[in-house]
C-alpha positions as CSV (number, residue, x, y, z in Angstrom):
1,M,0.0,0.0,0.0
2,N,2.8,2.4,0.8
3,F,4.4,1.8,-2.6
4,V,1.1,2.9,-4.3
5,I,1.0,6.1,-2.2
6,Y,4.6,7.0,-3.0
7,G,3.9,6.3,-6.6
8,L,0.9,8.6,-6.6
9,C,3.0,11.3,-5.1
10,A,5.7,10.9,-7.8
11,T,3.0,10.8,-10.5
12,T,1.4,14.0,-9.2
13,A,4.7,15.8,-9.1
14,L,5.4,14.7,-12.7
15,I,2.0,15.8,-13.9
16,C,2.6,19.2,-12.2
17,T,6.0,19.5,-14.0
18,L,4.5,18.7,-17.4
19,L,1.6,21.1,-16.9
20,M,3.9,23.9,-15.8
21,I,6.2,23.3,-18.8
22,R,3.2,23.5,-21.1
23,A,1.9,26.7,-19.5
24,Y,5.4,28.2,-19.8
25,L,5.6,27.4,-23.5
26,I,2.2,29.0,-24.0
27,S,2.6,32.1,-21.8
28,G,6.4,32.6,-21.6
29,Y,6.0,33.5,-17.9
30,R,9.5,32.6,-16.5
31,L,8.3,31.8,-13.0
32,L,6.6,28.8,-14.5
33,L,9.9,27.6,-15.9
34,W,11.6,27.8,-12.5
35,S,8.7,26.1,-10.8
36,S,8.7,23.3,-13.4
37,W,12.5,22.7,-12.7
38,S,11.7,22.6,-9.0
39,F,8.9,20.1,-9.5
40,A,11.1,18.0,-11.7
41,G,13.6,17.7,-8.9
42,L,10.8,16.9,-6.4
43,T,9.6,14.1,-8.8
44,L,13.1,12.7,-8.7
45,N,13.0,13.0,-4.9
46,N,9.7,11.1,-4.7
47,I,11.1,8.3,-7.0
48,I,14.1,7.9,-4.8
49,L,11.8,7.8,-1.8
50,M,10.0,4.9,-3.4
51,F,13.2,3.0,-3.8
52,D,14.4,4.0,-0.4
53,K,11.3,2.7,1.4
54,M,10.5,-0.3,-0.7
55,A,13.3,-1.8,-2.7
56,Y,16.7,-0.5,-1.6
57,A,18.5,-1.9,1.5
58,N,20.5,1.2,2.3
59,D,19.2,4.4,3.8
60,L,19.0,7.2,1.2
61,L,17.9,9.9,3.6
62,T,21.0,12.1,2.9
63,Q,20.7,11.8,-0.8
64,R,17.0,12.6,-0.7
65,L,17.6,15.7,1.4
66,I,20.3,16.9,-1.0
67,I,18.1,16.4,-4.0
68,A,15.2,18.2,-2.3
69,L,17.5,21.2,-1.5
70,I,18.7,21.3,-5.1
71,A,15.2,21.0,-6.3
72,L,14.0,24.0,-4.3
73,M,16.9,26.3,-5.5
74,P,15.4,27.1,-8.9
75,L,12.1,28.0,-7.3
76,I,13.8,30.3,-4.8
77,Y,15.8,31.9,-7.6
78,G,12.7,32.5,-9.6
79,L,10.8,34.0,-6.7
80,I,13.6,36.4,-5.8
81,F,14.9,37.5,-9.2
82,E,11.9,37.4,-11.6
83,D,10.3,40.8,-11.7
84,R,7.3,40.3,-13.9
């Protein structure tokens, strides 16, 4: 059951990524680009969470935290430096 929940979280983040990329291509609003990069990283983080909790024997907490930090950096950059 946990694998299904983790999979749904990863799928939701992937769908958000794709929708934001599509919206960026239509509107050209750059904050959507930064947000889509952030959600792409969070999708990767959720996929690693699935492997960490279900299939992999080692603890991947440190790697997941590093990926989450890197994933949030484009969003923070976009929120600070985009002026439109």
